[in-house]
C-alpha positions as CSV (number, residue, x, y, z in Angstrom):
1,M,0.4,-0.2,-0.5
2,S,1.4,3.7,-1.0
3,F,2.1,5.8,2.2
4,L,0.1,8.2,1.0
5,T,-3.3,8.1,-1.5
6,L,-5.5,10.2,-3.1
7,S,-8.5,8.2,-4.3
8,H,-11.1,10.1,-7.0
9,L,-11.4,13.2,-5.3
10,S,-13.3,15.8,-6.3
11,K,-13.8,19.3,-4.9
12,F,-17.0,21.3,-6.4
13,Y,-17.7,25.2,-5.3
14,G,-21.6,25.3,-6.3
15,T,-21.4,23.7,-9.2
16,Q,-18.3,24.3,-10.3
17,C,-16.3,21.6,-10.5
18,V,-12.7,22.6,-9.5
19,V,-10.5,18.8,-9.2
20,D,-12.1,16.3,-10.9
21,D,-11.6,12.8,-9.9
22,L,-8.2,13.2,-9.3
23,S,-6.1,10.0,-8.2
24,L,-3.0,9.8,-6.8
25,S,-0.6,7.2,-5.0
26,V,2.5,8.5,-3.0
27,E,5.5,6.2,-1.8
28,K,6.9,7.3,1.5
29,G,10.3,9.4,0.8
30,E,9.0,10.2,-2.5
31,F,9.1,14.1,-4.1
32,V,6.2,14.5,-6.2
33,S,5.4,17.9,-8.1
34,L,1.5,19.1,-9.0
35,L,1.7,21.0,-12.4
36,G,0.0,23.1,-14.2
37,P,-1.5,26.3,-15.1
38,S,-3.3,29.0,-13.2
39,G,-7.0,27.7,-12.1
40,C,-5.8,23.7,-13.1
41,G,-6.5,22.6,-9.5
42,K,-3.4,21.7,-8.2
43,T,-3.3,24.2,-4.9
44,T,-7.3,23.3,-3.7
45,T,-5.9,19.9,-4.2
46,L,-3.4,20.5,-1.8
47,Q,-5.2,22.4,0.3
48,M,-7.5,18.7,0.5
49,V,-4.9,17.1,1.8
50,A,-3.8,19.6,4.5
51,G,-7.7,19.9,5.2
52,F,-7.8,23.3,4.6
53,A,-10.3,22.7,1.8
54,E,-13.4,20.5,2.3
55,V,-13.2,17.6,0.1
56,S,-16.4,17.2,-2.4
57,G,-16.2,13.6,-3.4
58,G,-13.1,10.6,-2.6
59,Q,-10.9,10.0,0.2
60,V,-7.7,11.0,1.3
61,M,-5.9,7.9,2.9
62,L,-2.2,8.4,5.4
63,D,-0.3,5.2,6.2
64,G,-3.2,3.2,6.1
65,Q,-5.5,5.8,8.0
66,D,-8.3,7.9,6.5
67,I,-7.6,11.4,7.2
68,T,-10.2,13.0,4.9
69,R,-12.3,14.3,7.5
70,L,-9.7,15.1,10.2
71,A,-8.8,19.2,11.4
72,P,-5.9,20.3,9.7
73,N,-4.2,20.6,13.1
74,R,-4.9,16.3,13.8
75,R,-2.8,15.8,10.8
76,G,0.8,16.9,11.8
77,L,2.0,17.6,8.0
78,G,4.4,20.1,7.4
79,I,2.9,23.0,5.3
80,V,5.2,26.0,3.2
81,F,3.2,28.5,2.3
82,Q,4.0,30.8,-0.5
83,S,4.0,33.7,1.4
84,Y,5.7,32.1,4.1
85,A,3.7,33.3,6.7
86,L,6.3,33.9,9.4
87,F,5.4,36.3,12.5
88,P,7.3,39.2,11.9
89,H,7.4,39.6,16.1
90,M,8.9,36.2,16.3
91,T,12.9,35.5,15.9
92,V,14.0,32.9,13.7
93,S,14.5,30.3,16.7
94,A,10.8,31.3,17.9
95,N,9.2,30.6,14.2
96,V,10.7,27.4,13.8
97,A,10.1,26.4,17.6
98,F,6.0,27.8,17.6
99,G,5.1,23.8,16.7
100,L,6.7,21.9,18.8
101,E,5.3,24.5,21.6
102,M,1.9,23.8,20.0
103,R,2.6,20.5,21.4
104,R,3.9,21.0,24.4
105,M,6.6,19.3,23.8
106,P,9.3,19.8,26.9
107,R,11.4,23.0,26.4
108,A,15.3,20.9,26.2
109,E,14.2,18.8,23.8
110,R,12.4,21.7,21.6
111,R,15.8,23.5,21.9
112,E,17.8,20.5,20.4
113,R,15.2,20.2,17.6
114,V,15.2,23.8,17.0
115,Q,18.7,24.1,16.7
116,A,19.1,20.8,14.2
117,A,16.3,22.0,12.2
118,I,17.6,25.7,11.9
119,G,21.1,23.9,11.1
120,L,20.2,21.9,8.1
121,V,18.8,25.4,6.4
122,H,22.1,27.1,7.3
123,L,20.7,29.5,9.2
124,D,22.9,29.0,12.4
125,D,24.1,32.5,12.6
126,Y,20.8,33.9,11.9
127,A,18.9,32.2,14.9
128,D,17.9,35.6,16.7
129,N,17.4,37.6,13.7
130,Y,13.7,38.2,12.7
131,P,12.4,37.6,9.3
132,R,12.3,41.4,8.2
133,E,16.1,41.0,8.8
134,L,16.1,38.3,6.6
135,S,16.5,38.0,2.8
136,G,13.7,36.4,0.7
137,G,15.7,33.1,0.3
138,Q,16.5,33.1,4.2
139,R,12.4,33.0,4.9
140,Q,12.0,30.6,2.9
141,R,14.5,28.7,4.6
142,V,12.9,29.6,8.0
143,A,9.3,28.4,6.8
144,L,10.7,25.0,5.7
145,A,12.8,24.6,8.8
146,R,9.4,25.5,10.7
147,A,8.0,23.0,8.8
148,L,9.9,20.3,8.9
149,V,11.0,20.5,12.6
150,I,7.7,19.0,14.2
151,E,9.0,15.7,11.9
152,P,5.8,15.4,9.6
153,P,4.8,12.4,7.8
154,V,4.4,14.8,4.6
155,L,5.6,18.2,4.1
156,L,3.1,20.2,1.7
157,L,5.3,23.0,-0.7
158,D,2.8,25.6,-2.2
159,E,4.6,27.4,-4.7
160,P,7.5,27.7,-2.1
161,L,9.6,29.6,-4.5
162,S,7.9,31.9,-6.4
163,N,8.7,34.9,-4.5
164,L,12.6,34.7,-5.3
165,D,14.7,36.1,-7.7
166,A,15.4,33.9,-10.9
167,K,18.8,32.8,-9.4
168,L,18.1,32.4,-6.2
169,R,14.7,30.4,-7.1
170,E,17.2,28.1,-9.4
171,E,19.9,27.9,-6.0
172,M,17.2,26.9,-3.9
173,Q,15.5,24.6,-6.4
174,F,18.5,22.1,-5.2
175,E,18.7,23.1,-2.4
176,L,15.2,22.4,-1.4
177,R,16.0,18.5,-3.0
178,H,18.8,18.4,-1.2
179,I,17.5,18.8,2.4
180,Q,14.2,16.8,1.6
181,R,16.6,13.9,0.1
182,K,18.3,14.4,3.9
183,V,15.6,14.0,5.6
184,G,13.6,11.6,3.8
185,T,10.2,13.3,3.9
186,T,7.1,12.5,1.3
187,T,6.9,15.5,-0.2
188,I,4.2,17.2,-2.3
189,M,5.1,20.4,-3.9
190,V,2.2,22.4,-5.9
191,T,4.5,24.5,-8.9
192,H,3.1,26.1,-12.0
193,D,6.9,26.2,-13.5
194,Q,8.0,23.8,-15.6
195,T,11.7,23.6,-14.8
196,E,11.1,23.7,-11.6
197,A,9.0,20.3,-11.5
198,M,11.2,19.0,-13.5
199,S,14.6,19.4,-12.4
200,I,13.6,18.1,-8.1
201,S,10.8,15.8,-8.7
202,D,10.6,12.0,-8.4
203,R,7.4,12.4,-10.7
204,V,5.6,14.7,-12.0
205,V,1.8,15.0,-11.8
206,V,0.4,17.2,-14.9
207,M,-3.1,18.9,-14.2
208,Q,-5.5,20.7,-16.4
209,A,-8.9,22.1,-15.7
210,G,-9.1,19.7,-12.6
211,R,-8.1,16.6,-14.3
212,V,-5.2,14.7,-13.9
213,T,-3.7,14.4,-17.7
214,Q,-0.2,12.7,-17.0
215,I,2.0,11.3,-14.1
216,D,5.3,10.3,-14.8
217,A,9.3,10.8,-13.9
218,P,10.7,13.8,-15.4
219,F,12.4,12.2,-18.6
220,T,9.4,10.3,-19.4
221,L,6.7,13.4,-19.2
222,Y,9.1,15.4,-21.5
223,E,10.0,12.9,-24.3
224,Q,6.5,11.1,-24.2
225,P,3.8,13.4,-23.7
226,Q,0.7,11.8,-23.8
227,T,-1.3,15.2,-25.4
228,R,-0.5,18.1,-27.2
229,F,-1.3,20.4,-24.0
230,I,1.8,18.6,-22.0
231,S,3.7,18.6,-25.4
232,D,3.4,22.5,-25.6
233,F,3.3,23.2,-21.6
234,V,6.6,21.1,-20.5
235,G,9.4,22.4,-22.4
236,K,9.3,23.8,-26.0
237,A,7.4,22.0,-28.9
238,N,6.9,22.1,-32.6
239,V,3.4,20.7,-33.3
240,L,2.6,19.0,-36.8
241,A,-0.4,17.1,-38.3
242,G,0.5,14.5,-40.5
243,R,-0.8,10.9,-42.2
244,V,0.9,7.8,-42.7
245,T,2.1,6.8,-45.4
246,A,1.2,3.5,-47.3
247,D,3.7,1.2,-45.9
248,A,3.1,2.7,-42.4
249,R,7.1,3.8,-42.1
250,Q,7.0,7.4,-42.9
251,V,4.6,10.8,-42.7
252,L,3.4,13.1,-44.7
253,I,3.2,16.7,-43.4
254,D,1.2,18.9,-46.0
255,P,1.8,20.8,-47.9
256,L,5.1,18.8,-48.3
257,A,5.2,16.3,-51.0
258,Q,8.8,14.3,-49.1
259,P,7.8,11.6,-46.6
260,L,9.3,12.1,-43.0
261,P,11.3,9.4,-41.8
262,L,8.9,8.1,-38.4
263,D,10.3,5.6,-36.1
264,A,6.6,4.3,-34.1
265,T,5.4,1.4,-34.4
266,G,1.3,0.3,-34.4
267,L,0.6,3.0,-37.2
268,L,-2.6,2.6,-40.0
269,P,-1.4,3.5,-43.2
270,G,-3.5,6.6,-44.0
271,A,-4.0,7.4,-40.8
272,A,-3.8,11.0,-39.8
273,L,-1.2,12.1,-36.9
274,V,-0.3,14.7,-34.3
275,L,3.2,14.8,-34.0
276,S,5.5,16.6,-31.6
277,L,9.1,17.5,-32.2
278,R,11.4,19.4,-29.7
279,P,13.3,22.2,-31.0
280,E,16.8,20.8,-29.9
281,R,15.9,17.4,-32.0
282,I,16.6,19.6,-34.9
283,H,19.7,20.5,-36.5
284,F,21.1,22.4,-39.3
285,T,22.4,21.5,-42.9
286,A,23.2,23.1,-45.4
287,A,20.8,24.4,-47.5
288,G,18.9,22.0,-49.5
289,Q,20.4,18.6,-48.0
290,G,18.0,18.3,-44.7
291,L,14.8,17.3,-44.8
292,L,13.4,20.4,-45.4
293,D,14.4,24.2,-45.6
294,G,13.9,27.1,-43.9
295,R,14.7,30.6,-43.5
296,V,15.4,32.3,-39.6
297,S,12.6,34.8,-39.2
298,A,14.1,36.1,-35.7
299,R,17.3,34.5,-33.5
300,F,17.1,34.7,-29.3
301,F,20.2,34.1,-27.5
302,L,19.7,32.6,-24.3
303,G,23.0,32.6,-23.0
304,S,24.0,28.6,-23.4
305,Q,21.4,28.4,-26.0
306,W,20.5,30.2,-29.3
307,L,16.3,30.3,-30.1
308,Y,15.4,30.4,-33.9
309,R,12.4,30.7,-35.1
310,L,12.5,29.9,-39.3
311,D,9.7,30.1,-41.7
312,T,9.2,26.7,-43.6
313,A,7.3,25.0,-46.3
314,V,5.0,22.9,-43.0
315,G,4.7,26.5,-41.2
316,E,6.9,28.2,-38.3
317,L,9.7,25.8,-37.0
318,M,12.0,26.3,-33.6
319,V,15.0,25.2,-33.4
320,L,17.0,25.3,-30.3
321,R,21.0,25.1,-30.9
322,P,24.1,25.0,-28.2
323,N,25.7,28.3,-28.1
324,G,29.8,27.3,-29.5
325,D,28.5,24.8,-31.3
326,A,28.6,26.7,-34.6
327,P,28.5,30.3,-35.5
328,A,24.9,31.4,-34.8
329,L,23.0,32.2,-37.9
330,D,21.7,35.6,-38.9
331,E,17.9,36.7,-39.5
332,G,17.4,35.7,-43.2
333,S,19.8,33.0,-43.6
334,D,17.9,30.2,-45.5
335,T,19.6,26.5,-44.1
336,G,18.9,22.6,-44.3
337,L,16.7,21.6,-40.9
338,A,17.0,17.8,-40.3
339,W,16.2,15.1,-37.6
340,S,15.9,11.2,-37.1
341,G,12.5,9.7,-36.8
342,A,12.8,9.0,-33.2
343,A,11.9,12.9,-32.8
344,L,9.2,12.8,-33.8
345,R,6.6,11.6,-31.3
346,V,2.8,10.9,-31.8
347,L,0.7,12.7,-30.0
348,P,-2.2,10.1,-28.8
């Protein structure tokens, strides 16, 4: 049996269905992210697990116990809010100790646990500071220490890094994962940031309009998206429409007359397909020597990569190439484009 199980969870506000028949099993020590655009139901799902939102239908099981109707304070879960929700009049130590005080833990044991939690997030030198004296990253660490000090069975993170600047956010992603692995706490994180979810999660749950559309390891999710929405939402993708050739080994993409390679099985001759082609899977060749030709309409420097937009016979295509791999193409340049048959993914 899984450590945390959500069975057919639903949430209605009046007649509006915000979460629709969601089921998810999370193993002990696993890090799972709920990923999706604003309004997809991911935060509401987290709130139902925490007990802050009443469940309209379904069940929440934790380590074999039904906690669906338990009050939040009886679930014993650790929670880090988007705003951190620190007490401004309390020091770092007092903020971290608050949950232990509510549990009436003896002072000596409480002091020991607080010191350990503060050390875990590398804030030993800031124990007597107040939240207003800390940076955004430090406040985020205090909130994490406060959640972990009670040794919760599950840690819930609601957009925990969204208030940080880009560089600090990236640093804290890996720090958060390092701490979670060290402690071993089962963790569910809500985020709308694809990079964040993909880089630190064991599995990613993609949600759209209140429903789960795919649950997979990050690499599988990226390489084998199950819907056009996921193909577009998780990373960048060129989406093409085509038709299987008579020998079921190639694909024709209108208005291109030349068949293109396609490594896929079980396809019916003449069947219509929707295909996903990742921009980094396309490489440049000399004009006339690729699968098709294109003209660079725009280019964008991303530091480690160049992002190109090219006009082609099958419409606009995006191409990502490493910086330094070859001289960058100028806008207006003509080039050939090529990719392997395995680069084209058939979307169900």
